[in-house]
Each structure stands twice: as structure tokens, then as C-alpha cells.
C-alpha positions as CSV (number, residue, x, y, z in Angstrom):
1,M,0.0,0.0,0.0
2,G,1.6,3.3,-1.1
3,I,1.5,6.5,0.8
4,K,2.7,10.0,0.0
5,K,6.4,10.6,0.7
6,S,5.6,13.4,3.2
7,L,3.9,10.9,5.4
8,F,6.9,8.6,5.9
9,I,8.3,8.2,9.4
10,F,11.9,7.3,10.3
11,F,12.8,4.4,12.5
12,L,15.9,5.0,14.8
13,L,16.9,2.1,17.0
14,L,19.3,4.2,19.2
15,F,18.1,2.9,22.5
16,L,15.4,0.2,22.4
17,E,14.3,-2.0,19.6
18,G,10.7,-1.1,18.7
19,I,10.8,2.6,19.5
20,V,9.5,4.6,16.7
21,F,10.1,8.4,16.3
22,A,7.5,10.0,14.1
23,Q,8.8,12.6,11.6
24,D,5.7,13.6,9.8
25,A,2.2,13.7,11.2
26,V,-1.2,12.9,9.6
27,A,-4.1,14.9,11.0
28,A,-6.9,12.8,12.3
29,S,-10.5,13.7,11.5
30,G,-12.3,16.0,13.8
31,P,-11.2,19.3,15.3
32,D,-10.5,17.8,18.7
33,S,-8.6,14.7,17.6
34,D,-4.9,14.1,18.4
35,L,-2.4,14.1,15.6
36,L,-1.7,10.6,14.4
37,F,1.4,8.9,13.1
38,F,1.9,6.3,10.4
39,R,3.0,2.8,11.4
40,R,3.1,-0.4,9.3
41,L,2.4,-3.6,11.2
42,A,3.7,-6.7,9.4
43,W,4.0,-10.5,10.0
44,G,5.0,-13.7,8.2
45,Q,2.8,-15.8,6.0
46,A,1.0,-18.6,7.9
47,Q,0.9,-21.9,5.9
48,Y,-2.8,-22.5,6.0
49,A,-4.1,-18.9,6.4
50,V,-6.5,-17.4,4.0
51,R,-7.2,-14.3,6.1
52,Y,-5.9,-12.6,9.2
53,T,-7.3,-10.6,12.1
54,V,-5.1,-8.0,13.6
55,V,-5.7,-6.7,17.1
56,L,-4.0,-3.5,18.2
57,E,-4.0,-2.4,21.9
58,Q,-2.7,0.7,23.6
59,K,-1.2,0.9,27.1
60,R,-3.4,2.8,29.5
61,G,-1.8,4.7,32.5
62,N,1.2,3.5,34.4
63,L,-0.2,0.0,35.0
64,D,0.5,-2.9,32.6
65,A,-3.0,-2.6,31.2
66,Y,-3.9,-2.4,27.6
67,A,-7.1,-1.4,25.8
68,E,-8.1,-2.5,22.3
69,V,-8.0,0.4,19.8
70,L,-8.2,-1.5,16.5
71,R,-9.4,-4.8,15.1
72,K,-9.0,-5.4,11.4
73,N,-9.4,-8.3,9.0
74,T,-7.1,-8.6,6.0
75,D,-5.8,-11.2,3.5
76,E,-2.4,-9.3,3.3
77,T,0.6,-9.8,5.6
78,S,0.7,-6.2,6.7
79,I,-1.6,-3.2,7.5
80,D,-1.0,0.5,7.9
81,V,-2.3,2.3,10.9
82,N,-2.3,5.8,12.2
83,V,-1.9,6.1,15.9
84,P,-1.1,8.8,18.4
85,P,2.1,8.7,20.5
86,G,2.0,5.9,23.1
87,E,2.9,2.4,24.0
88,Y,1.3,-0.4,21.9
89,R,1.1,-4.1,21.3
90,F,-0.4,-6.1,18.5
91,Q,-1.3,-9.7,17.8
92,V,-2.2,-11.5,14.6
93,M,-4.7,-14.4,14.3
94,S,-4.8,-16.5,11.1
95,F,-7.9,-18.3,9.9
96,N,-8.0,-21.2,7.5
97,V,-10.2,-22.0,4.5
98,L,-12.9,-23.4,6.9
99,G,-13.0,-20.1,8.7
100,H,-11.5,-21.7,11.8
101,L,-8.8,-20.1,13.9
102,D,-5.5,-21.5,12.6
103,T,-2.9,-20.0,14.9
104,R,-2.2,-17.0,17.0
105,S,1.0,-14.9,17.3
106,E,2.7,-13.7,20.4
107,W,2.1,-10.0,21.3
108,D,4.6,-7.7,19.6
109,Y,5.3,-4.5,21.5
110,F,6.3,-1.1,20.1
111,V,6.4,2.6,21.1
112,V,5.5,5.7,19.1
113,R,7.2,8.8,20.3
114,N,7.4,12.4,19.2
115,P,10.9,13.4,18.0
116,I,10.5,16.6,20.2
117,T,8.1,17.0,23.0
118,L,7.1,20.5,24.1
119,Q,6.7,20.7,27.9
120,T,6.4,24.3,29.3
121,P,4.8,26.6,28.9
122,K,1.7,24.4,28.3
123,S,-1.1,25.5,26.1
124,G,-3.6,27.8,27.7
125,V,-1.5,29.1,30.6
126,S,-1.1,32.8,31.3
127,L,2.4,34.2,32.1
128,S,3.7,37.5,33.4
129,N,7.3,37.3,32.2
130,N,9.5,39.0,34.8
131,P,12.8,40.1,33.3
132,L,14.5,39.4,36.7
133,S,13.2,35.9,36.8
134,P,12.2,34.8,33.2
135,S,9.8,32.0,32.7
136,P,11.5,28.8,31.5
137,V,10.7,27.3,28.1
138,T,11.4,23.5,28.1
139,W,11.2,20.6,25.8
140,S,12.6,17.0,25.6
141,T,14.0,14.6,23.0
142,E,15.8,11.3,22.9
143,L,17.4,12.0,19.6
144,P,20.8,13.6,19.0
145,I,19.4,16.9,17.7
146,K,21.6,19.7,16.5
147,N,20.9,23.2,15.2
148,S,17.8,23.5,17.4
149,R,15.8,26.6,17.2
150,V,12.8,27.7,19.4
151,I,10.3,29.8,17.5
152,F,7.7,32.2,19.0
153,S,5.0,33.7,16.9
154,R,1.7,35.4,16.9
155,E,0.6,33.0,14.2
156,P,-0.7,29.4,14.9
157,D,2.0,28.1,12.5
158,P,5.2,29.7,13.8
159,A,7.4,28.1,11.2
160,K,5.7,30.1,8.4
161,D,5.8,33.4,10.2
162,P,8.6,35.7,8.8
163,R,8.3,38.0,11.8
164,A,8.6,35.2,14.3
165,V,11.1,35.5,17.2
166,V,13.7,32.8,16.9
167,R,16.2,31.6,19.5
168,Y,19.0,29.2,18.4
169,V,20.3,26.9,21.1
170,D,23.4,24.7,21.5
171,E,23.3,21.0,21.0
172,G,22.0,19.2,24.1
173,T,20.1,22.3,25.4
174,T,16.5,21.7,26.2
175,T,15.7,24.8,28.3
176,I,15.9,28.5,27.6
177,N,14.5,31.6,29.2
178,L,11.4,33.1,27.7
179,P,12.5,36.1,25.7
180,S,11.0,39.6,26.2
181,L,7.8,39.5,24.2
182,A,4.8,41.8,23.9
183,E,1.5,41.1,25.6
184,G,-0.9,38.8,24.0
185,I,-1.2,35.2,22.7
186,W,2.0,33.5,21.5
187,Y,2.5,30.1,19.8
188,W,5.8,28.3,20.2
189,T,7.6,25.2,18.8
190,V,11.0,23.7,18.4
191,F,12.8,22.5,15.2
192,G,16.1,20.7,14.9
193,E,18.1,18.3,12.7
194,I,19.0,14.7,13.2
195,P,22.4,13.4,12.2
196,D,21.3,12.5,8.7
197,G,20.3,16.1,8.1
198,R,16.6,15.7,8.2
199,V,14.6,18.3,10.1
200,V,12.3,17.2,12.9
201,S,10.0,19.2,15.1
202,A,7.3,19.0,17.7
203,V,4.0,17.6,16.5
204,A,2.1,20.8,17.0
205,P,2.9,24.2,18.6
206,L,1.7,25.1,22.1
207,W,0.3,28.5,23.0
208,F,0.3,30.8,26.0
209,T,-0.9,34.2,26.9
210,L,1.5,36.9,28.1
211,V,-0.1,39.2,30.5
212,P,1.4,42.5,31.8
213,L,3.3,42.4,35.0
214,P,1.6,44.2,37.9
215,P,3.2,47.6,38.6
216,L,5.9,47.7,41.2
217,S,4.8,49.0,44.6
218,A,5.3,52.6,45.7
219,P,8.3,53.2,47.9
220,Q,7.9,54.1,51.6
221,Y,9.0,57.7,52.0
222,I,11.4,58.6,54.8
223,Q,12.0,62.3,54.6
224,P,10.6,64.9,54.3
225,G,7.6,63.5,56.3
226,S,4.0,63.9,55.2
227,N,3.0,67.6,55.4
228,E,6.3,68.4,57.1
229,V,7.1,72.1,57.5
230,I,10.7,73.1,56.6
231,T,11.9,76.4,58.0
232,L,14.3,78.8,56.5
233,D,16.5,78.3,59.5
234,Q,16.9,74.6,58.5
235,L,17.6,75.6,54.9
236,M,20.2,78.2,56.0
237,A,21.9,75.5,58.0
238,K,21.9,72.7,55.4
239,R,21.6,74.7,52.1
240,K,19.7,71.7,50.7
241,I,16.7,69.5,51.1
242,T,17.3,65.8,51.2
243,F,14.5,63.5,49.9
244,E,14.9,59.9,51.0
245,W,12.9,56.7,50.5
246,E,13.2,52.9,51.0
247,Q,14.1,50.4,48.4
248,V,11.4,48.5,46.5
249,P,11.7,44.8,45.8
250,E,12.4,44.0,42.1
251,A,13.1,47.6,41.3
252,N,16.6,48.6,40.2
253,A,16.0,52.3,39.6
254,Y,13.9,55.3,40.8
255,I,12.6,58.5,39.2
256,F,12.2,61.4,41.5
257,S,9.9,64.4,40.7
258,L,9.2,67.6,42.6
259,Y,6.1,69.7,41.9
260,G,4.9,73.1,43.1
261,I,1.3,73.2,44.2
262,S,-0.8,75.6,42.0
263,D,-3.8,75.4,39.8
264,K,-1.7,73.1,37.7
265,Q,1.1,71.1,39.3
266,A,4.2,72.7,37.9
267,L,7.1,70.3,37.5
268,L,10.1,72.0,39.1
269,F,12.7,69.2,39.1
270,S,13.0,65.5,38.1
271,T,15.7,62.9,37.7
272,S,16.5,60.2,35.1
273,P,16.2,56.6,36.4
274,G,18.9,56.0,39.0
275,S,19.7,53.4,41.6
276,E,20.1,55.9,44.5
277,T,17.3,56.0,47.1
278,S,17.8,59.7,48.0
279,V,18.1,63.0,46.1
280,D,19.7,66.2,47.4
281,L,18.0,69.4,46.1
282,T,20.7,72.0,46.2
283,D,19.3,74.6,43.9
284,L,16.9,76.2,46.4
285,T,16.1,79.0,44.1
286,I,13.6,76.9,42.2
287,L,11.4,76.9,45.3
288,T,9.2,79.9,44.5
289,M,6.1,79.1,46.7
290,D,5.2,77.7,50.1
291,N,3.7,74.2,49.3
292,Y,5.2,71.3,47.3
293,I,4.6,67.7,46.3
294,W,7.3,65.1,45.7
295,Q,7.0,61.6,44.4
296,V,9.2,58.6,43.5
297,E,8.4,56.0,40.9
298,A,10.2,52.6,41.3
299,V,11.0,51.1,37.9
300,L,12.8,48.1,36.4
301,V,15.4,49.1,33.8
302,S,17.0,46.8,31.3
303,R,20.7,46.8,30.5
304,S,20.0,48.9,27.5
305,G,18.3,51.5,29.6
306,T,14.8,50.7,28.6
307,I,12.1,50.8,31.3
308,E,10.6,47.3,31.3
309,R,8.3,47.7,34.3
310,R,6.9,50.7,35.9
311,G,5.7,51.3,39.4
312,T,2.8,52.7,41.4
313,I,3.1,56.4,42.2
314,Q,2.2,58.0,45.5
315,Q,2.7,61.7,46.2
316,Q,3.6,63.3,49.5
317,S,3.4,67.0,50.3
318,F,5.6,69.3,52.4
319,E,5.7,73.0,53.2
320,I,8.3,75.6,53.4
321,N,7.7,78.3,56.1
322,I,9.0,81.3,54.4
323,Q,9.7,83.5,57.4
324,R,10.5,87.2,57.1
325,S,13.6,88.8,58.6
326,D,13.2,91.5,61.2
327,T,12.9,95.1,59.9
328,L,15.9,95.8,57.8
329,R,17.5,99.2,58.8
330,A,20.3,100.8,57.0
331,K,23.0,102.4,59.1
332,N,23.6,106.1,58.6
333,P,27.2,106.5,57.5
334,G,27.4,110.1,58.8
335,T,28.9,113.0,57.0
336,S,31.8,112.4,54.8
337,Y,33.9,114.6,52.6
338,G,35.0,113.7,49.2
339,F,38.4,114.3,47.8
340,S,40.2,113.7,44.6
341,P,42.7,110.9,44.5
């Protein structure tokens, strides 16, 4: 019985006789069916046989229990079946010209395995990929695969997407960190090459949803305290205002901003993302009113300087008590007489 070349599977007895690694899949009928793999079951000619009955059973669970999945009559000495990955056994019964059972073969065992099995992330899961602790992407194989590449795509068929995100991995590697991807649904799969140069892949892509990370928490403010009043005497002594806050877990930088309270909050001073947890305001001349608001946003910044995760912002106010000096009196220099040098 002939089949299309694209449906051939390869047989690689690297570990155990009877293990079959399927290279090309045949889709089963029905939208919810598993993908099936071609397998030819063959036996020798029985002397008095005019027909045969083949019974195929699949192992169920971890127990040594098998359930019948196929029973077929034929006058040939082989049949072709399409089966999902699993452990199987088959038996052949021959019948003579009288229709009586002639003989029965022993059970013959075999295994159908995927060349590459995708493991995590599994289909349907939701992930919030933290750059500080990326989610793992894992797969498994029993074949000596090289030139492996992990493909992430918005399309259900990642291999056909020219805009897919591709990560090449070293031989023997079966785990990588999930790369930085945008929010939404992603499909992923793994391709590689076996020693004879043929390309193998997982049976079908898995998919996951990437959700945004929750914002980082707002830092606890240390000084100035809430609604604290700063006097001119304090400013005269220090010649600066120190703003200080506590560290935020998972943050590696902070953005400080100072506003004047008016009909519209006027931004007076801000910083670029920095790792310090305090800021000294030394240019006191920007303080042109009595009441102010300051805030700190905790952020996560990549090595390239891009903000990958923002934080919750809480504002805190303080006041400057602009006191007036006592009456300023000029001293009379008295009468003086000018003269020419």
C-alpha cells in the first residue's frame, strides 16, 4: 500500500528496539482529535491462512493494562495504521479456509514517540514574564538533535511566520528563558536536525498568553515626612533639602519628581532613572512658593536603559515656612567729605 512521501516516518533504534520516532504527522478527522502517526504492522505468512485478524492495543496509564484500539481483517501480511504517541502491542490471528482459527502470534510491542516533546509553557497558561526571573521554556527529546531553534510567533503556525522571534540553542540544550515578548497570545515550537540532516519538530505548537506584570509597589517615604514644615533656619543650616525613601523589591532604579502646588502642578525638578534612594536638592532658588509635592516611581530598567516595568506612584506634600527677617534698617554712614585721588 503506497502513501505520500511526506507521510513517511523514520525508525531509529538508538536505545530500544521497537521505539518509533515519528517525523511527519497525519491529521486525524475531527477538530479535537490528536495528531496521528503512520505505522506499518507486518507479520510472516501462515501456511494454511486465507485471512488474518489484527488486534492493536494501547497501554493505559502506568499499569501494565492495555485497551483495544483497533481490530481489522485482511488477507495481506501487513496493515498500515495511524496512531497517536504511546505504547502499543499487536497480535495476529490466522484463519484457514474453513473459517477456523489456525494460529495466534505472540504479542509484539512497540512505542510511538514524538521526536521533540514540548513541555512548558503548556497551552492555555497565562504568564507575566518577569525580566529578573524569566519563565522557563522547556522541551525534551531522545534524539541527538543539533541546530535546534525555538520559534515564538503570533501565528498558529510559527514556522511560516517571517516575523517570528527565533532563538538558536546549543546541542543538548532543552531549556531557555522566555525572551522579552509583547503582551498577547503566542505560539511556540522547536525545530532541529538529526544526524542524517533531516529536520524534525514537535508535533504541534503550544500556545500561551503573556499578560502584563503588575506595577511595582510605591516606595515608603522617609523624609521629608508627610506635610512636614521646613523652615528657613533649616535651609540656612543645610543649604539643601534631602529626599529619601526605602528600596522597592524587584526595582533597580527610581525616578524622583518635585512639583509646586498651584492650579496646575508645575514640575520643578526630576531625575533620570537611577539606583540611588535619595536625592539632594541644592538649587533652592527653584522653590518659589510655600507648598510642594514630591514623588518617587520605582522602575525596572534593562541593561540597554529601557524601562521594562513601571511602578505605582504615590505623592507626598511638604511646606516651606518662608519667614521674614526683622525690619531691615540701613545704618547712617554720617557726614563724609569727598576728595580727589
